[in-house]
C-alpha positions in Angstrom: -32.0 6.2 -34.9 -32.0 2.4 -34.3 -28.6 2.6 -32.4 -30.0 5.4 -30.2 -33.1 3.3 -29.4 -31.0 0.3 -28.4 -28.8 2.4 -26.2 -31.8 4.0 -24.5 -33.3 0.5 -23.9 -30.0 -0.7 -22.4 -30.0 2.3 -20.0 -33.6 1.6 -19.0 -32.8 -2.1 -18.3 -29.8 -1.1 -16.2 -31.9 1.4 -14.2 -34.4 -1.4 -13.5 -31.6 -3.6 -12.3 -30.2 -1.0 -10.0 -33.6 -0.3 -8.5 -34.1 -4.0 -8.0 -30.7 -4.3 -6.2 -31.4 -1.3 -3.9 -35.1 -2.0 -3.3 -36.0 -2.3 0.4 -39.4 -3.7 -0.3 -38.6 -7.4 -0.4 -38.2 -8.7 3.1 -36.7 -12.0 2.0 -35.9 -12.9 -1.7 -38.2 -15.7 -2.8 -35.3 -18.1 -3.7 -33.2 -17.3 -0.6 -32.1 -20.6 1.0 -33.9 -21.8 4.1 -30.8 -21.5 6.2 -30.2 -17.9 5.2 -33.9 -17.0 5.7 -33.6 -18.4 9.2 -30.5 -16.3 9.9 -32.2 -13.1 8.6 -35.4 -13.7 10.7 -33.3 -13.6 13.9 -30.5 -11.2 13.0 -32.9 -8.6 11.7 -34.1 -8.1 15.2 -30.7 -8.4 16.9 -28.5 -6.7 14.4 -30.7 -4.6 12.1 -27.9 -2.5 10.8 -26.0 -5.5 9.5 -29.1 -6.9 7.8 -30.0 -3.5 6.3 -26.6 -3.2 4.7 -26.9 -6.7 3.2 -30.3 -5.7 1.7 -28.6 -3.0 -0.4 -25.9 -5.3 -1.6 -25.5 -7.2 -4.9 -25.5 -10.4 -2.8 -29.0 -9.7 -1.7 -30.1 -9.2 -5.3 -28.5 -12.5 -6.2 -30.1 -14.4 -3.3 -26.8 -14.9 -1.6 -27.5 -14.8 2.1 -25.7 -15.3 5.5 -25.4 -19.0 5.2 -23.9 -19.0 1.7 -20.9 -17.1 3.0 -20.7 -18.3 6.6 -21.4 -22.0 6.1 -18.6 -24.3 7.4 -17.8 -27.9 7.2 -17.7 -29.8 10.5 -14.0 -30.3 10.2 -13.1 -26.7 9.7 -10.9 -25.3 12.5 -13.2 -22.4 13.2 -16.5 -24.2 12.7 -19.1 -24.2 15.4 -22.8 -25.2 15.7 -25.2 -22.3 15.9 -29.0 -22.8 15.8 -28.7 -26.1 14.1 -26.2 -25.0 11.4 -22.4 -25.3 11.2 -21.0 -21.9 10.6 -17.7 -19.9 10.8 -17.3 -16.3 11.9 -14.6 -15.6 9.3 -15.5 -15.3 5.7 -12.1 -15.8 4.0 -11.0 -15.3 0.4 -11.2 -19.1 0.1 -14.9 -18.8 0.9 -15.4 -15.9 -1.5 -13.6 -17.9 -4.2 -16.7 -20.2 -4.4 -18.2 -17.4 -6.6 -15.3 -15.0 -7.2 -12.7 -17.3 -8.6 -10.6 -15.0 -10.7 -10.6 -12.2 -8.1 -9.5 -14.5 -5.4 -6.7 -16.1 -7.4 -5.4 -12.6 -8.4 -5.6 -11.4 -4.8 -3.8 -14.5 -3.4 -0.7 -13.8 -5.6 -0.7 -10.0 -4.8 1.5 -8.1 -2.4 -1.6 -7.3 -0.4 -2.1 -11.0 0.5 1.5 -11.1 1.8 1.0 -8.1 4.1 0.8 -10.4 7.1 4.5 -11.2 6.7 5.2 -8.0 8.7 5.1 -10.3 11.7 8.8 -10.7 11.7 9.8 -7.3 10.5 11.4 -4.2 12.1 8.0 -2.5 12.0 6.6 -5.4 14.0 9.5 -5.3 16.5 8.7 -1.6 17.1 5.0 -2.5 17.8 5.3 -5.7 19.7 8.4 -5.0 21.7 9.4 -1.3 21.8 5.8 0.1 22.0 4.0 -2.9 23.5 1.8 -5.8 22.2 -1.5 -3.9 22.2 0.1 -1.2 20.0 0.6 -3.9 17.4 -2.8 -5.5 18.0 -4.8 -2.3 17.6 -2.4 -0.7 15.1 -0.1 -2.7 12.8 -2.2 -5.9 12.6 -5.5 -4.1 11.8 -3.9 -3.1 8.4 -1.4 -5.8 7.8 -3.4 -8.6 9.3 -2.3 -11.3 11.8 -2.6 -15.1 12.3 -6.2 -15.6 13.6 -6.2 -18.1 16.5 -9.1 -20.4 17.2 -9.9 -21.8 20.6 -12.6 -24.3 21.7 -16.0 -24.3 19.9 -14.6 -22.4 16.9 -14.3 -19.1 18.9 -11.5 -16.7 18.0 -9.1 -15.1 20.6 -9.6 -11.5 21.4 -5.9 -10.8 20.6 -6.5 -11.8 17.0 -10.1 -11.0 16.3 -11.7 -8.7 15.1 -9.2 -8.2 12.3 -9.8 -7.2 8.7 -6.1 -6.7 7.9 -5.4 -7.1 4.2 -2.9 -9.9 4.8 -4.7 -11.7 7.5 -3.7 -15.3 8.0 -6.9 -17.3 8.1 -7.6 -20.6 9.9 -8.4 -22.3 6.5 -4.9 -21.4 5.2 -5.9 -18.6 2.9 -4.4 -15.2 3.1 -6.1 -11.8 3.3 -9.5 -10.3 3.9 -11.8 -9.2 1.1 -13.7 -7.1 3.6 -10.6 -4.9 4.0 -11.7 -3.1 0.8 -15.2 -4.4 0.3 -16.6 -3.4 3.7 -19.2 -5.9 4.9 -22.1 -6.4 4.6 -23.0 -4.1 1.6 -19.8 -4.8 -0.3 -20.4 -1.6 -2.2 -18.1 -1.3 -5.2 -18.3 2.5 -5.1 -16.6 2.4 -1.7 -13.7 0.3 -2.9 -13.2 2.8 -5.8 -12.6 5.8 -3.5 -9.2 6.8 -2.2 -10.5 7.1 1.4 -11.0 3.3 1.3 -7.3 2.8 0.7 -6.5 5.6 3.2 -7.4 3.3 6.1 -3.8 1.9 5.8 -2.0 4.0 3.2 -1.4 7.2 5.1 0.9 8.5 7.8 4.6 9.3 8.1 6.0 6.2 6.3 3.5 5.5 3.6 1.4 8.6 3.0 -0.2 7.6 -0.3 -3.6 9.1 0.6 -2.1 12.5 1.5 0.1 12.3 -1.6 -2.9 11.6 -3.8 -4.8 14.5 -2.2 -2.0 16.9 -3.0 -1.6 15.7 -6.6 -3.5 17.0 -9.6 -5.3 13.7 -9.8 -6.7 14.1 -6.2 -7.6 17.7 -6.8 -9.6 16.8 -9.9 -11.3 13.9 -8.0 -12.5 16.0 -5.1 -13.6 18.8 -7.4 -15.5 16.5 -9.7 -16.6 13.6 -7.5 -20.2 14.0 -8.8 -18.9 13.1 -12.3 -17.0 10.0 -11.2 -19.9 7.6 -11.8 -18.8 5.5 -8.8 -21.9 3.4 -8.8 -21.6 2.3 -12.4 -21.8 -1.6 -12.9 -18.8 -1.2 -15.2 -16.2 1.4 -14.3 -13.9 1.8 -17.3 -11.7 4.9 -17.4 -12.4 7.1 -20.4 -15.8 5.4 -21.0 -17.7 5.4 -17.7 -15.9 8.4 -16.3 -13.1 10.8 -17.2 -12.9 13.4 -14.4 -10.0 11.9 -12.5 -8.3 8.6 -11.6 -8.4 7.1 -8.1 -6.1 4.5 -6.5 -8.3 1.8 -8.0 -8.2 3.3 -11.5 -4.5 3.1 -11.8 -3.8 -0.1 -9.8 -6.8 -2.3 -10.5 -9.5 -1.1 -12.8 -10.2 -1.9 -16.4 -9.4 0.2 -19.5 -11.1 -0.2 -22.9 -8.5 -2.8 -23.8 -7.2 -4.2 -20.5 -9.1 -6.2 -17.9 -9.5 -5.4 -14.2 -7.1 -7.1 -11.7 -7.2 -7.7 -7.9 -3.4 -7.9 -7.9 -2.6 -4.4 -6.9 1.1 -4.7 -7.8 0.4 -5.9 -11.3 1.2 -2.5 -12.8 4.0 -1.3 -10.5 7.5 -1.2 -11.8 9.6 -0.1 -8.8 9.3 -1.2 -5.2 9.5 1.9 -3.0 9.3 0.1 0.4 12.9 -1.1 1.2 16.0 1.0 2.1 17.1 0.7 -1.6 14.6 0.6 -4.3 14.7 -2.0 -7.0 12.6 -3.1 -9.9 9.5 -5.0 -8.6 10.5 -8.3 -10.2 14.2 -8.2 -9.0 13.8 -10.3 -5.9 11.8 -13.0 -7.7 14.4 -13.2 -10.4 17.3 -13.6 -7.9 15.5 -16.6 -6.4 14.8 -18.1 -9.8 11.1 -17.5 -9.9 9.4 -16.4 -13.1 7.0 -13.5 -12.6 5.6 -10.7 -14.7 8.5 -8.5 -15.9 8.6 -5.0 -14.6 8.6 -3.7 -18.2 5.2 -5.4 -18.8 3.9 -4.0 -15.6 5.0 -0.5 -16.6 3.4 -0.9 -20.1 0.1 -1.8 -18.4 0.3 1.3 -16.2 1.1 3.4 -19.2 -2.1 1.9 -20.8 -4.1 3.5 -18.0 -2.2 6.8 -18.2 -2.8 6.9 -22.0 -6.5 7.4 -21.5 -5.9 11.0 -20.5 -2.2 11.8 -21.4 -0.1 11.7 -24.6 2.6 9.1 -24.9 5.3 11.8 -24.8 3.8 13.2 -21.5 3.8 9.7 -20.0 7.3 8.7 -21.2 8.7 11.9 -19.9 7.0 11.5 -16.5 8.6 8.0 -16.2 12.1 9.5 -17.0 11.6 12.0 -14.2 10.4 9.3 -11.8 13.2 6.9 -12.6 15.7 9.8 -12.1 14.3 10.5 -8.7 14.4 6.9 -7.6 18.0 6.4 -8.9 19.1 9.6 -7.2 17.7 8.5 -3.9 19.3 5.1 -4.2 22.8 6.3 -5.2 23.1 9.5 -3.2 21.5 8.4 0.1 19.9 4.9 0.2 22.8 2.7 -0.9 25.6 4.6 0.9 23.7 4.8 4.2 22.8 1.1 4.0 26.4 0.0 3.2 27.8 2.1 6.1 25.0 0.9 8.5 25.5 -2.8 7.7 29.2 -2.6 8.1 28.9 -0.8 11.5 26.3 -3.4 12.8 28.1 -6.5 11.5 31.4 -5.2 12.8 30.1 -4.8 16.3 30.3 -1.0 16.6 26.7 -1.2 17.6 24.8 -4.2 18.9 23.9 -6.8 16.3 21.3 -8.8 18.2 18.9 -6.2 19.5 16.8 -3.8 17.4 16.4 -0.1 18.2 18.7 0.0 21.2 21.2 2.3 19.4 20.7 5.9 18.2 22.1 5.1 14.8 19.4 2.4 14.3 16.6 5.0 14.8 18.4 7.5 12.5 18.9 5.0 9.7 15.3 3.8 10.1 13.9 7.3 9.8 16.1 8.0 6.7 14.8 5.2 4.5 11.6 4.1 6.2 10.0 7.5 6.6 11.7 10.3 4.7 13.1 8.0 1.9 9.7 6.5 1.3 8.0 9.8 1.2 10.5 11.2 -1.4 10.0 8.2 -3.6 6.3 7.9 -3.3 5.8 11.6 -3.8 7.7 11.3 -7.1 5.6 8.3 -8.1 2.3 10.0 -7.6 2.7 13.7 -8.7 3.1 15.2 -5.2 5.9 17.9 -5.4 5.7 18.9 -1.7 6.0 15.3 -0.5 8.9 14.7 -3.0 10.7 17.8 -1.8 10.0 19.1 1.7 8.5 16.0 3.2 10.9 13.8 1.3 14.3 14.7 -0.2 14.9 17.6 2.1 14.4 15.5 5.2 16.4 12.7 3.7 19.3 15.1 3.2 19.0 16.7 6.6 18.9 13.2 8.3 21.9 12.0 6.2 24.2 15.0 6.6 23.2 16.4 10.0 22.5 13.2 12.0 23.6 10.0 10.3 27.1 11.0 9.2 27.9 12.7 12.6 26.7 9.6 14.5 28.8 7.4 12.2 31.9 9.5 12.8 31.4 9.4 16.5 31.2 5.5 16.4 34.4 5.5 14.2 36.2 7.6 16.9 35.0 5.3 19.7 36.1 2.2 17.7 39.5 3.5 17.0 40.0 4.5 20.6 39.0 1.1 21.8 41.6 -0.6 19.6 41.8 -4.2 18.4 39.1 -5.6 16.2 36.9 -2.5 16.8 39.6 -0.2 15.5 40.0 -2.3 12.4 36.2 -2.2 11.7 36.2 1.6 12.5 38.9 2.2 9.9 37.1 0.2 7.3 33.9 2.2 7.9 35.9 5.4 7.7 37.2 4.3 4.3 33.7 3.7 3.1 32.6 7.2 4.3 35.6 8.9 2.7 34.8 7.2 -0.6 31.2 8.2 -0.5 31.9 11.8 0.4 34.5 12.0 -2.4 31.7 11.7 -5.0 30.6 14.7 -7.0 27.1 14.7 -5.5 28.5 15.4 -2.0 31.1 18.0 -3.1 28.9 20.8 -1.8 29.2 19.3 1.7 32.9 18.7 1.7 33.7 22.1 0.2 35.3 20.5 -2.9 33.0 22.0 -5.6 34.8 23.5 -8.5 35.3 27.3 -8.2 33.2 28.0 -11.2 30.2 26.1 -9.7 30.5 28.0 -6.4 30.7 31.3 -8.4 27.6 30.5 -10.5 25.6 29.6 -7.4 26.7 32.8 -5.6 25.7 34.9 -8.7 22.3 33.2 -8.8 21.8 34.0 -5.0 22.7 37.6 -5.5 20.2 38.0 -8.4 17.5 36.3 -6.3 18.1 38.8 -3.4 17.9 41.7 -5.9 14.6 40.6 -7.2 13.0 40.4 -3.8 14.7 43.5 -2.4 12.6 45.7 -4.8 
């Protein structure tokens, strides 16, 4: 009885705290700083929506106001004088770290914080050059972030601001934007816990995680039971505060009963699914001599999350299926296509100094960057349609029906040209012949064993009989 009474008292105290946070009755908290009170008195008239969102935030409840976040030192690159105060427009992770130390440190070492490194990538070339700079400004950089440039009086250039890209390069040297997930000025935790929040960036033809999630059993359970997700809970521990379904935040960030929350979203990822050939997520760091969290430990932590709802056998078998899909993509398509493409480009059968001016470049890019990612991501997140029809099917079609014919055409042209081009063309042909001699391509070359062909023919006939009735 005593335990029940204590629990009831705890719930009552929590309810009071929530009401205090959300209460619109206090115009200005009594301990709000003079500077922030001055900001509110003016901005409440000029920007009432902004101030109203702040009033429902945890910041408001803690008497953290405008100035506590936007205050700047006179020497800051983006500082300027405003109504007697030195302020900066950008609130960077370095600013947030004044209170949120662990979260900021975790974020700064995450892959999210590095997203601004797209600036020299093939994706950025497509945006900046092939499509045009404003495609990149309004598209790529609003997710990945860009280097924010400061002009006179601390003002920010229109080409680089506004920008809440997750890997934004800030004037103070920090990377990222907390507001990318914790939308200002409410900074509502329930928003950051929902898949739609991640879907601002993680959707579309080359990284459709949101669509994949919606197709998965996890997504189906979430949307059917969203009222049981307890999204506003101060703590949000899977299996304790909620059990209906996991979201992106559950698996990649949130706490379990025996594991803390993290703002390093790659902390539990074992494979990297982004490049042409997948490798374990720690492989690149190991090659460069850096010591990072091993992929085995990352997978163990993700299994910890899975174990709140699934048996160890279920989880282990899933990972065997997942690893099988990644290895199959790598060895059947990703690695052979990459080897052939690199040889063609380095050997001068296509231009080596300009991107996307040859048909094969586009074909290869689609194969790994679009279809290949979809196949791998679908397998990672329980989405059979994305794994198959939007993934491996399109990878196979691209590889056999477009990539290989274009390669053979370049080989023929190289041989006809003679000299060094012919030498390279014959080397490429040897690679292609070796690849196609493998068992996984025997169906394409017609070299399957007779018994395999007969078995497939028999299965096809039985299928037709079933549907002819």
